[in-house]
C-alpha positions in Angstrom: 0.1 0.0 0.0 1.5 3.5 -0.9 2.5 5.6 1.8 0.8 9.0 2.5 3.3 10.8 4.8 4.2 13.2 2.3 0.6 14.1 1.4 -1.2 17.0 2.9 -4.3 15.8 4.6 -6.9 18.3 6.0 -10.4 18.1 6.9 -11.8 18.3 3.5 -9.5 15.9 1.5 -6.1 14.6 0.5 -3.8 16.9 -1.7 -0.4 16.1 -3.3 2.0 17.0 -6.2 1.4 15.0 -9.3 3.9 12.2 -10.0 5.4 12.7 -6.4 2.9 12.2 -3.6 -0.4 11.9 -5.6 0.1 9.1 -7.7 -2.6 6.9 -9.6 -2.0 3.9 -7.4 -2.9 6.1 -4.3 -5.7 7.6 -6.1 -7.1 4.1 -6.7 -6.6 3.2 -3.0 -8.6 6.1 -1.8 -11.3 5.4 -4.4 -11.7 1.9 -3.0 -11.5 3.2 0.4 -14.4 5.7 -0.3 -16.4 3.1 -2.0 -16.0 0.7 0.8 -16.8 3.6 3.4 -20.0 4.3 1.5 -21.0 0.7 1.1 -21.0 1.1 -2.5 -23.9 3.6 -3.6 -23.9 6.5 -5.9 -20.9 8.9 -6.2 -20.7 12.2 -8.1 -17.3 13.1 -9.5 -16.3 16.4 -10.8 -13.1 18.4 -11.4 -11.3 21.6 -12.1 -9.4 22.4 -15.4 -5.9 21.1 -14.2 -4.5 18.9 -17.0 -3.9 16.1 -14.3 -7.7 15.9 -13.6 -8.5 13.5 -16.3 -5.8 11.0 -15.0 -7.1 11.2 -11.5 -10.7 10.9 -12.8 -9.9 7.6 -14.6 -8.2 6.3 -11.4 -11.1 7.1 -9.2 -13.5 5.6 -11.5 -11.7 2.4 -11.6 -11.2 2.0 -7.7 -15.0 3.1 -7.1 -16.4 0.7 -9.7 -14.4 -2.1 -8.3 -15.9 -1.4 -4.9 -19.5 -1.6 -6.4 -20.1 2.1 -6.6 -22.1 3.8 -9.3 -20.3 6.8 -10.6 -22.0 10.0 -12.1 -19.5 12.4 -13.9 -20.4 15.9 -14.0 -17.3 17.0 -15.8 -15.3 20.2 -15.5 -17.2 22.4 -13.2 -16.9 24.7 -10.1 -16.5 22.8 -6.9 -19.9 24.2 -5.4 -21.5 22.6 -8.5 -20.6 19.3 -7.3 -22.0 19.6 -3.9 -25.3 20.9 -5.6 -25.2 17.7 -7.9 -24.8 15.3 -4.8 -28.0 16.7 -3.4 -29.9 17.0 -6.6 -29.1 13.5 -7.8 -29.7 12.0 -4.1 -26.1 10.4 -4.4 -24.6 8.8 -1.4 -21.4 11.0 -1.9 -19.0 12.8 -4.0 -15.5 13.6 -4.8 -14.2 16.9 -6.2 -10.9 16.6 -8.0 -9.3 20.1 -7.3 -6.5 21.7 -5.5 -8.3 24.9 -5.4 -5.9 27.8 -4.9 -2.7 25.6 -4.9 -0.3 25.9 -8.1 -0.9 23.8 -11.1 1.4 21.0 -10.3 -0.8 20.2 -7.3 -4.1 18.4 -7.4 -6.3 16.8 -4.7 -9.4 14.6 -3.7 -12.1 16.4 -1.7 -14.7 13.9 -0.3 -18.2 14.9 0.1 -21.1 13.2 1.9 -24.6 12.6 1.0 -25.8 16.2 2.0 -23.4 17.8 -0.4 -20.9 19.0 2.2 -17.3 17.9 2.8 -16.5 15.2 5.2 -15.8 16.7 8.8 -12.8 15.9 10.6 -14.3 12.7 12.2 -15.6 11.4 9.0 -12.4 12.1 7.4 -10.5 10.1 10.0 -12.9 7.2 9.4 -12.1 7.3 5.9 -8.5 7.3 6.4 -8.9 4.3 8.9 -10.5 2.4 6.0 -7.7 3.2 3.7 -5.0 2.3 6.2 -6.7 -1.1 6.9 -6.9 -1.8 3.2 -9.7 -4.3 3.6 -11.6 -2.9 0.7 -14.7 -4.2 -0.8 -13.8 -5.6 -4.2 -16.8 -6.8 -6.4 -16.8 -8.9 -9.6 -19.0 -9.4 -12.4 -22.5 -8.0 -12.3 -22.0 -6.5 -9.1 -19.3 -3.8 -10.4 -20.6 -0.3 -10.6 -21.4 1.6 -13.8 -20.6 5.1 -15.1 -23.2 7.7 -16.0 -23.1 11.4 -16.9 -25.0 14.3 -15.7 -24.8 17.1 -18.4 -27.2 19.5 -16.5 -25.3 20.0 -13.1 -23.7 23.4 -14.0 -27.0 24.8 -15.5 -29.0 23.8 -12.4 -26.5 25.4 -10.3 -26.4 28.6 -12.2 -30.2 28.7 -12.2 -30.4 28.5 -8.5 -28.0 31.5 -8.2 -29.9 33.5 -10.6 -33.3 32.7 -9.0 -32.1 33.9 -5.5 -30.7 37.3 -7.1 -32.3 40.6 -7.3 -31.6 40.8 -11.1 -33.8 43.9 -11.6 -31.7 45.9 -9.1 -28.4 44.8 -10.7 -29.9 45.4 -14.3 -30.8 48.9 -13.4 -27.2 49.6 -12.2 -26.0 47.7 -15.3 -22.3 47.5 -13.9 -19.4 46.9 -16.1 -17.5 44.0 -14.7 -14.0 42.4 -15.5 -13.8 38.9 -14.3 -10.6 37.0 -14.3 -11.2 33.2 -14.0 -7.6 32.1 -14.0 -8.4 29.5 -16.7 -10.1 27.5 -14.1 -13.4 25.9 -13.8 -15.2 29.2 -13.6 -14.2 30.0 -17.1 -16.9 30.2 -19.9 -19.8 30.0 -17.4 -19.1 32.9 -15.1 -19.4 35.7 -17.9 -22.8 34.1 -18.9 -24.2 34.3 -15.3 -23.0 37.9 -14.9 -24.6 38.8 -18.2 -27.9 37.3 -17.1 -28.1 39.0 -13.9 -27.5 42.4 -15.8 -23.8 43.0 -16.2 -21.7 44.1 -19.1 -18.9 41.8 -18.8 -15.0 41.7 -19.9 -13.6 38.3 -19.3 -9.9 37.5 -19.0 -8.1 34.3 -18.6 -11.3 32.3 -19.4 -9.9 29.4 -21.3 -10.5 26.3 -19.2 -7.2 24.7 -20.0 -5.8 24.6 -16.4 -2.7 26.6 -17.7 -2.8 29.2 -14.8 -1.5 32.6 -15.9 -1.1 33.6 -12.3 -1.0 32.0 -8.9 -4.7 30.9 -8.5 -5.0 32.0 -4.9 -7.2 35.3 -5.1 -5.2 37.5 -3.0 -4.1 41.2 -3.9 -0.6 40.4 -4.8 -1.8 38.0 -7.5 -4.3 40.4 -9.1 -2.0 42.9 -11.0 -3.5 41.7 -14.5 -7.1 42.3 -13.1 -6.3 45.7 -11.7 -4.9 46.9 -14.8 -7.7 45.5 -17.0 -10.4 47.2 -14.5 -8.6 50.6 -15.2 -8.2 50.0 -18.9 -11.8 49.2 -19.4 -13.3 51.8 -17.1 -15.1 49.0 -15.2 -17.2 49.3 -11.9 -15.2 46.5 -10.3 -13.3 43.3 -11.1 -13.7 39.8 -9.7 -11.0 37.1 -9.5 -11.7 33.5 -9.0 -9.6 30.7 -7.8 -9.2 27.4 -10.0 -12.4 25.8 -8.6 -14.6 28.8 -8.2 -15.3 28.6 -4.4 -13.2 31.8 -3.4 -13.5 35.3 -4.6 -11.6 38.5 -4.5 -12.6 42.0 -5.6 -11.0 44.9 -7.3 -12.4 48.5 -7.2 -13.0 50.9 -9.9 -9.6 52.7 -9.4 -7.9 49.5 -9.8 -7.0 48.5 -6.3 -7.4 45.0 -5.2 -8.9 45.1 -1.7 -8.4 42.4 1.0 -10.3 39.1 0.3 -11.8 39.8 3.7 -14.2 42.2 2.2 -15.7 39.5 0.0 -17.4 37.9 3.1 -18.2 41.1 4.8 -20.1 42.6 1.8 -21.8 39.3 1.2 -22.8 38.9 4.6 -24.0 42.6 4.9 -26.5 41.7 2.0 -27.6 38.2 3.5 -28.1 39.8 7.0 -30.2 42.4 5.7 -32.8 39.9 4.0 -33.4 37.6 6.7 -32.9 37.0 10.4 -30.4 34.7 12.2 -26.8 34.5 13.2 -23.6 34.8 11.0 -21.0 32.1 11.1 -17.4 32.4 10.4 -14.1 31.1 11.6 -11.7 32.4 14.2 -9.4 33.9 11.8 -11.9 36.0 9.8 -12.0 39.7 10.1 -13.8 41.7 12.8 -15.7 43.2 9.9 -18.4 40.3 10.2 -19.0 41.5 13.8 -19.5 45.1 12.4 -22.0 43.5 10.1 -23.7 41.8 12.9 -24.0 44.9 14.9 -25.5 46.6 11.9 -28.3 44.0 11.5 -28.8 42.8 15.0 -27.3 39.6 14.3 -25.0 37.4 16.6 -21.8 36.1 15.2 -20.7 32.5 16.0 -17.1 31.6 15.2 -15.7 28.1 14.5 -12.4 26.4 14.0 -10.9 27.1 10.6 -12.2 24.9 7.7 -15.2 25.2 5.3 -16.9 22.2 6.7 -16.7 23.5 10.3 -18.4 26.7 9.3 -20.9 25.0 7.2 -21.9 22.5 9.9 -22.3 25.3 12.5 -24.4 27.4 10.1 -26.8 24.4 9.4 -27.0 23.8 13.2 -27.8 27.1 14.0 -30.1 28.3 11.1 -27.5 30.8 10.2 -28.4 33.6 7.8 -25.0 33.4 6.1 -21.5 32.8 6.6 -18.1 31.7 5.2 -14.5 32.3 5.7 -12.2 35.4 5.3 -10.2 34.0 2.4 -12.9 35.0 0.0 -15.1 31.9 0.6 -18.9 32.8 0.9 -21.6 30.5 1.9 -25.2 31.3 1.1 -27.5 28.8 2.9 -30.4 29.6 0.7 -28.4 27.7 -2.0 -26.2 25.2 -0.4 -23.7 24.8 2.5 -20.6 25.3 0.5 -18.4 28.2 -0.5 -19.5 29.5 -3.8 -17.9 32.3 -5.6 -20.7 32.6 -8.1 -23.2 33.2 -5.4 -20.8 35.7 -3.7 -20.5 37.7 -7.0 -24.2 38.0 -7.2 -24.8 39.0 -3.6 -22.1 41.7 -4.0 -23.6 43.2 -7.2 -27.0 43.1 -5.6 -25.5 44.9 -2.6 -23.9 47.7 -4.8 -27.1 48.0 -6.7 -29.5 48.4 -3.7 -27.1 50.7 -1.8 -26.0 52.6 -4.8 -22.4 52.6 -3.7 -19.2 51.6 -5.2 -16.8 48.9 -3.9 -14.5 51.7 -2.5 -17.5 53.5 -0.7 -18.8 50.2 0.6 -15.4 49.2 2.0 -15.0 52.7 3.6 -18.2 52.2 5.3 -16.5 49.6 7.7 -14.0 50.6 10.5 -10.5 51.0 9.3 -8.4 47.7 10.0 -5.5 45.7 8.7 -4.9 42.0 8.8 -1.4 40.6 8.7 -1.1 36.7 8.2 2.3 35.1 9.1 3.6 31.7 9.7 6.6 30.2 11.6 8.1 26.7 11.7 6.7 24.5 14.5 6.8 20.7 14.3 4.0 18.5 15.5 6.1 17.5 18.5 6.4 21.3 19.7 2.7 22.4 19.2 1.5 21.8 22.8 4.7 23.5 24.2 4.0 26.5 21.9 0.4 26.8 22.8 1.0 26.5 26.5 3.7 29.2 26.2 1.2 31.4 24.4 -1.3 30.9 27.1 1.3 31.8 29.8 2.2 35.0 27.8 -1.2 36.4 27.4 -2.6 34.9 30.7 -3.9 38.4 31.6 -5.9 39.0 28.3 -9.2 37.4 27.1 -8.3 34.1 25.4 -10.4 31.9 23.0 -8.8 28.5 23.0 -11.3 26.8 20.5 -8.3 26.2 18.1 -4.8 27.1 19.0 -4.6 30.6 21.1 -6.8 33.5 20.2 -6.2 36.8 22.2 -9.0 39.3 22.1 -8.5 43.1 22.9 -10.9 45.8 22.4 -9.3 47.2 19.3 -7.3 44.2 18.0 -6.9 40.4 18.0 -4.2 37.9 17.4 -4.7 34.1 16.4 -2.0 31.5 16.5 -2.7 28.0 15.3 -1.1 24.9 14.1 -1.5 24.3 10.5 -3.4 21.0 9.7 -1.4 20.4 6.5 2.2 21.8 7.2 4.7 21.8 10.1 4.1 25.5 11.0 2.2 27.7 13.2 -0.1 30.3 11.6 -0.1 33.8 13.3 -2.8 36.3 12.3 -3.5 39.6 13.7 -6.0 42.4 13.1 -5.7 46.0 14.3 -6.5 49.5 13.3 -3.5 49.8 11.1 -0.9 47.5 9.6 2.0 48.5 11.8 -0.1 47.5 15.0 -1.2 44.3 13.5 2.4 43.3 12.3 3.7 44.2 15.7 1.3 41.8 17.3 2.4 39.1 14.9 6.1 39.7 15.4 5.6 39.5 19.3 3.7 36.1 19.0 6.4 34.8 16.7 9.2 35.8 19.0 7.5 33.9 21.9 6.9 30.8 19.7 10.6 30.9 18.8 11.6 31.2 22.5 9.4 28.4 23.4 10.9 26.0 20.8 14.3 27.0 21.7 
């Protein structure tokens, strides 16, 4: 059985570099394990545009069929489309073949359960146990699974987004939008969606061939081309997608890439004014969500980092909206998954109903800055580091849900061990970048001293 130590294993799946840690043999093993875990059943498979996706798809199909699973292929599509398809088709689970924001040499398997949400950490551990034990169900003859194809998954997903959107308001604004799909799974379909809700669209990097023209993570430092295109075309705003269309970043009309934290803040501002209920996000997301909650009389619940952690808390608490500060928006009217197509529609609707620009909307929030750093920390040192941080900040308000989060009236600091790398992630938010960076530096110094 192949070893998996070199893989990155998180709450939503398994990632690796093609030809190194993520090999066909390993993919077949995980497919057999997932089919065994589900007891056969129906499994939906979709993928992003990476050239390695087809190889992984065929390896998955072989393993799933041998375990007696029926496979429904939804083809190249956004990751949220796969979650919708699992529910629409009443499947027993799904697999998204995508490494999301990782570079092109990476790919991944993300496993979904029958409700179209990713496996949580407990379910992921159960699947890994099946994989490690290797006692897979192997069927033969007529008991082998079959492969079908669902041609309508993307259109059903888009129809849901459109039906939940105030198209009349957006059409009255008729915004000019530049969208950068990074040649990912949002290519070809995103421009059509935006046009249907009333936008004039200029699309760049919309060839779905998986050859990424930039780092696919939608953060400001990767959006230079989009910033220039927004200015060149006199657009009202720009949208940047990642490779699997679950995270979104925004560029203002003056060509400035604003923090991806604003994506969730804007979307929640719109969702919270429509309906009642709490907002849910993770511990490392900007305090702007708390400001949104105050505006609309909503409580804010915070979870461990990870899409499924947020989604499960949203479901359990009947949340009005939520997501993560990396640009991942979850609209519970549609499905409990991050979806940047839904995020675009919400943000455009908010601009139209408020009659504001992106810049004006951003300026309506309290000035703040987030600094995100990381420092080496092996698994054997995690507890030592966390205890040292608890002692250092013992006189402050602490949240120990995940790692150590320190809360002050005008700032916060969060240090947590990475689930995929031997590092400690250190994030701070304050009124300005210098203050936030100072908090990070102070925490990193304490971490280094604890490790010795």
